[in-house]
Backbone bond lengths (Angstrom), bond angles and torsions (degrees), N, CA, C in turn:
res aa  C-N    CA-C-N  psi(-1)  N-CA   C-N-CA  omega(-1)  CA-C   N-CA-C  phi
1 S - - - 1.460 - - 1.416 110.78 -
2 P 1.293 121.74 155.41 1.539 124.86 175.20 1.493 109.35 -56.33
3 V 1.260 117.10 -39.32 1.517 116.86 -179.78 1.439 113.59 -64.92
4 D 1.422 117.56 -40.61 1.402 124.34 178.03 1.583 108.41 -64.55
5 A 1.320 113.04 -34.93 1.512 118.97 -178.11 1.575 111.17 -60.82
6 V 1.445 112.03 -43.43 1.388 117.85 -177.83 1.570 108.25 -67.12
7 S 1.344 119.17 -41.42 1.375 120.98 179.08 1.515 111.22 -57.71
8 V 1.292 115.19 -47.21 1.564 119.72 177.48 1.456 110.49 -63.25
9 A 1.296 124.38 -38.67 1.396 125.47 179.53 1.521 113.38 -65.66
10 M 1.305 112.28 -41.97 1.420 118.93 -179.93 1.652 110.86 -65.67
11 K 1.335 109.53 -42.36 1.530 114.74 177.40 1.453 108.68 -64.06
12 S 1.358 119.11 -41.76 1.501 118.47 -179.97 1.495 110.87 -63.17
13 Y 1.242 118.26 -37.46 1.520 123.39 179.51 1.526 106.47 -62.63
14 L 1.331 115.56 -42.73 1.509 115.79 -174.82 1.461 109.56 -78.37
15 V 1.298 123.90 -30.23 1.483 124.16 173.81 1.489 112.77 -67.20
16 F 1.357 114.27 -40.51 1.521 120.61 176.02 1.594 107.67 -61.48
17 A 1.235 116.73 -42.97 1.549 119.74 -174.11 1.561 106.17 -62.26
18 M 1.279 118.41 -36.84 1.463 117.22 -173.58 1.574 110.80 -88.44
19 E 1.356 115.87 -36.36 1.402 120.64 177.18 1.459 115.64 -69.14
20 Q 1.371 116.82 -32.52 1.455 126.20 -178.13 1.529 110.77 -120.73
21 S 1.370 112.40 44.78 1.512 111.53 -169.00 1.498 116.87 -60.44
22 E 1.376 116.31 -26.62 1.498 114.05 178.35 1.468 113.46 -74.15
23 L 1.412 117.12 -32.90 1.398 120.38 175.61 1.557 108.51 -71.19
24 Y 1.245 117.01 -44.92 1.472 122.21 176.96 1.505 113.64 -54.91
25 G 1.284 115.23 -46.27 1.477 123.06 173.43 1.537 111.19 -58.37
26 L 1.317 117.31 -46.61 1.502 119.57 177.40 1.456 112.64 -60.17
27 M 1.315 120.13 -35.84 1.425 121.49 177.13 1.468 118.06 -62.65
28 Y 1.336 115.78 -25.93 1.477 118.56 -175.31 1.614 113.02 -117.86
29 E 1.393 113.66 -11.72 1.450 113.49 -178.51 1.532 115.74 -81.74
30 L 1.369 112.51 -18.95 1.565 113.51 -173.23 1.569 103.36 -88.95
31 D 1.356 113.27 147.41 1.459 121.71 169.25 1.483 108.90 -68.36
32 Q 1.317 115.16 116.30 1.471 120.98 -177.78 1.521 111.57 -105.23
33 S 1.338 117.88 15.50 1.468 120.43 -177.05 1.559 110.86 -62.16
34 A 1.272 115.94 -29.78 1.505 116.87 -179.78 1.539 109.67 -75.62
35 D 1.352 120.21 -11.56 1.365 123.35 176.09 1.444 119.47 -82.16
36 I 1.309 120.00 16.02 1.357 124.78 -174.92 1.596 108.88 -74.56
37 N 1.283 116.58 -15.88 1.451 122.55 173.87 1.453 105.32 -55.74
38 E 1.395 120.00 124.50 1.427 123.70 -179.03 1.452 116.72 -66.84
39 S 1.348 119.63 -6.42 1.440 123.38 -178.75 1.570 111.80 -104.42
40 S 1.345 116.14 -5.38 1.424 118.75 179.44 1.530 112.12 -69.76
41 I 1.299 118.55 147.28 1.436 122.07 179.87 1.492 113.53 -58.08
42 A 1.348 116.92 -42.69 1.456 120.44 -174.45 1.481 109.79 -67.68
43 Y 1.324 117.88 -39.55 1.494 121.49 175.11 1.465 112.69 -63.89
44 V 1.331 118.04 -48.11 1.473 121.98 -179.09 1.514 110.56 -59.91
45 C 1.357 116.78 -45.51 1.445 119.66 174.49 1.489 112.25 -58.14
46 R 1.320 121.00 -51.07 1.435 123.67 178.80 1.514 113.39 -56.63
47 K 1.312 113.59 -44.86 1.469 121.29 177.23 1.488 113.87 -56.59
48 N 1.433 114.05 -47.86 1.438 120.79 -176.34 1.535 111.02 -65.87
49 A 1.411 115.69 -41.37 1.463 119.91 176.99 1.510 112.84 -60.36
50 F 1.353 111.40 -45.63 1.418 115.35 177.10 1.504 116.24 -63.25
51 A 1.283 118.34 -35.52 1.423 123.49 178.26 1.508 110.51 -59.55
52 E 1.407 116.59 -32.84 1.468 119.19 176.36 1.570 109.25 -69.47
53 A 1.277 118.42 -38.01 1.485 122.72 176.92 1.559 108.21 -61.65
54 Q 1.336 113.44 -46.63 1.458 116.17 178.00 1.477 114.42 -56.35
55 A 1.372 112.10 -46.63 1.418 117.39 -179.37 1.503 112.46 -63.78
56 M 1.308 122.14 -34.05 1.462 124.75 172.63 1.551 113.01 -62.90
57 A 1.469 110.07 -44.21 1.436 113.41 -178.29 1.568 109.23 -67.69
58 T 1.288 119.16 -38.56 1.491 120.07 176.58 1.441 111.14 -58.34
59 A 1.383 116.29 -46.02 1.491 120.06 -177.43 1.617 110.55 -64.23
60 V 1.370 114.48 -38.74 1.469 115.99 176.96 1.477 111.29 -64.09
61 L 1.321 119.31 -43.59 1.528 122.19 175.23 1.530 112.47 -54.14
62 Q 1.386 114.18 -44.61 1.397 119.05 -174.25 1.564 109.06 -72.32
63 A 1.267 114.97 -42.43 1.504 121.79 -177.26 1.497 111.20 -62.07
64 T 1.358 115.56 -36.24 1.462 119.64 -173.55 1.538 108.96 -96.95
65 G 1.325 121.77 -2.34 1.402 127.50 -178.56 1.527 112.13 66.14
66 R 1.272 119.36 19.33 1.448 122.17 179.89 1.475 111.04 -93.12
67 T 1.332 114.26 151.68 1.436 122.54 173.66 1.539 108.75 -93.04
68 G 1.255 117.79 151.68 1.458 119.79 177.05 1.452 111.37 168.56
69 D 1.327 114.48 178.70 1.422 122.56 -176.85 1.573 109.13 -96.39
70 A 1.262 119.40 100.98 1.499 125.13 179.19 1.522 112.08 -51.32
71 N 1.334 114.77 -46.75 1.434 122.40 178.91 1.582 112.13 -54.49
72 Q 1.386 111.80 -48.08 1.381 116.83 -177.17 1.573 110.45 -69.14
73 M 1.292 116.17 -35.66 1.534 123.32 -177.18 1.542 102.83 -67.08
74 A 1.363 121.51 -44.01 1.402 126.02 -179.18 1.520 112.37 -60.72
75 H 1.363 116.14 -38.58 1.438 121.61 178.61 1.579 107.44 -67.45
76 I 1.282 117.16 -38.94 1.490 120.51 -179.07 1.512 110.21 -63.18
77 F 1.365 115.69 -45.90 1.432 122.28 178.73 1.568 107.95 -53.43
78 W 1.366 116.46 -50.27 1.450 123.57 -171.35 1.583 107.89 -70.00
79 I 1.354 116.87 -50.06 1.458 120.32 178.63 1.454 113.00 -56.18
80 S 1.319 119.95 -40.61 1.484 123.81 -179.88 1.473 113.25 -64.93
81 A 1.334 114.15 -51.12 1.481 118.47 -179.83 1.522 108.50 -66.35
82 H 1.224 120.98 -41.70 1.470 123.07 -178.40 1.551 111.43 -67.46
83 G 1.272 117.37 -40.65 1.483 118.46 177.42 1.504 113.02 -57.95
84 L 1.342 118.04 -51.29 1.397 123.23 177.01 1.501 113.79 -57.21
85 A 1.394 113.47 -49.22 1.421 116.72 -179.32 1.496 114.64 -62.35
86 A 1.352 116.25 -41.13 1.456 122.42 -179.20 1.539 109.95 -60.16
87 L 1.280 114.67 -46.68 1.495 119.96 -179.95 1.573 110.29 -62.29
88 A 1.310 115.44 -39.70 1.511 117.65 178.65 1.550 110.07 -67.47
89 V 1.239 115.34 -49.11 1.463 121.85 -178.03 1.483 110.74 -54.60
90 A 1.324 116.86 -41.77 1.465 125.73 179.47 1.527 117.08 -80.18
91 N 1.426 109.79 0.66 1.480 116.51 -179.01 1.468 113.92 60.96
92 Q 1.273 118.07 38.99 1.529 123.44 -175.22 1.578 111.70 -107.10
93 L 1.349 114.91 5.87 1.394 115.88 177.64 1.543 109.60 -94.24
94 D 1.367 116.72 73.56 1.353 121.20 -172.68 1.513 112.28 -125.57
95 L 1.317 116.21 22.02 1.475 121.27 -176.79 1.573 115.33 -109.40
96 G 1.282 112.16 28.74 1.507 114.43 173.66 1.533 117.16 114.48
97 K 1.393 115.32 -11.92 1.491 117.56 175.90 1.572 108.16 -132.28
98 S 1.318 113.93 140.38 1.445 117.71 -176.19 1.577 105.16 -92.74
99 Y 1.390 113.31 165.57 1.437 120.81 173.88 1.478 112.51 -50.69
100 E 1.383 116.53 -47.89 1.374 124.01 -178.39 1.534 114.63 -62.25
101 Q 1.342 115.06 -39.25 1.519 124.05 175.38 1.590 110.56 -65.52
102 L 1.289 117.32 -25.40 1.439 119.25 -173.34 1.504 113.69 -95.77
103 I 1.258 119.90 -20.91 1.501 122.63 -174.97 1.522 114.30 -48.52
104 E 1.432 111.40 -60.93 1.405 115.80 -173.47 1.626 110.38 -71.06
105 P 1.329 120.41 -40.90 1.476 113.21 175.46 1.462 116.15 -61.27
106 V 1.432 121.36 -33.22 1.471 121.56 177.23 1.507 106.01 -64.58
107 I 1.322 119.53 -51.71 1.470 118.84 -175.85 1.569 110.25 -61.18
108 D 1.285 116.44 -46.88 1.429 117.84 178.14 1.518 114.87 -57.55
109 T 1.308 114.73 -42.13 1.561 121.02 -178.99 1.509 106.79 -66.42
110 V 1.315 119.15 -42.50 1.454 122.15 -179.31 1.545 107.30 -62.23
111 L 1.269 117.49 -54.04 1.458 121.42 -175.12 1.574 112.65 -63.65
112 N 1.343 113.72 -46.19 1.459 120.00 -179.78 1.555 111.31 -66.67
113 G 1.313 116.04 -32.87 1.463 119.55 178.90 1.581 113.40 -75.14
114 L 1.278 113.05 -25.70 1.445 115.52 179.34 1.471 113.62 -90.99
115 L 1.326 113.84 -21.70 1.464 119.82 -175.89 1.587 112.63 -101.96
């Protein structure tokens, strides 16, 4: 189902962030404001990746019969996964819950909150 696809995509993002933490960090540590040029590689890659998130959001809305903003939903998918991954990569999850303990609750909360 489209909802399951979002869950799998978010988990894949989170696994990548931990297994390739140096590359993941590089993707977000650099100032990319100069990459606003629509022909830059960084911008094109970011836009293409986000297009996949938007397509999943659109599919979720259609499958559930809900109305909503697929662009906003895609941003929420991305922000939620990125926030958890960024905290884990920076070793800041030291307040009683581990990365592994938070993956499912974050995904469930995002999906349940949006649906």
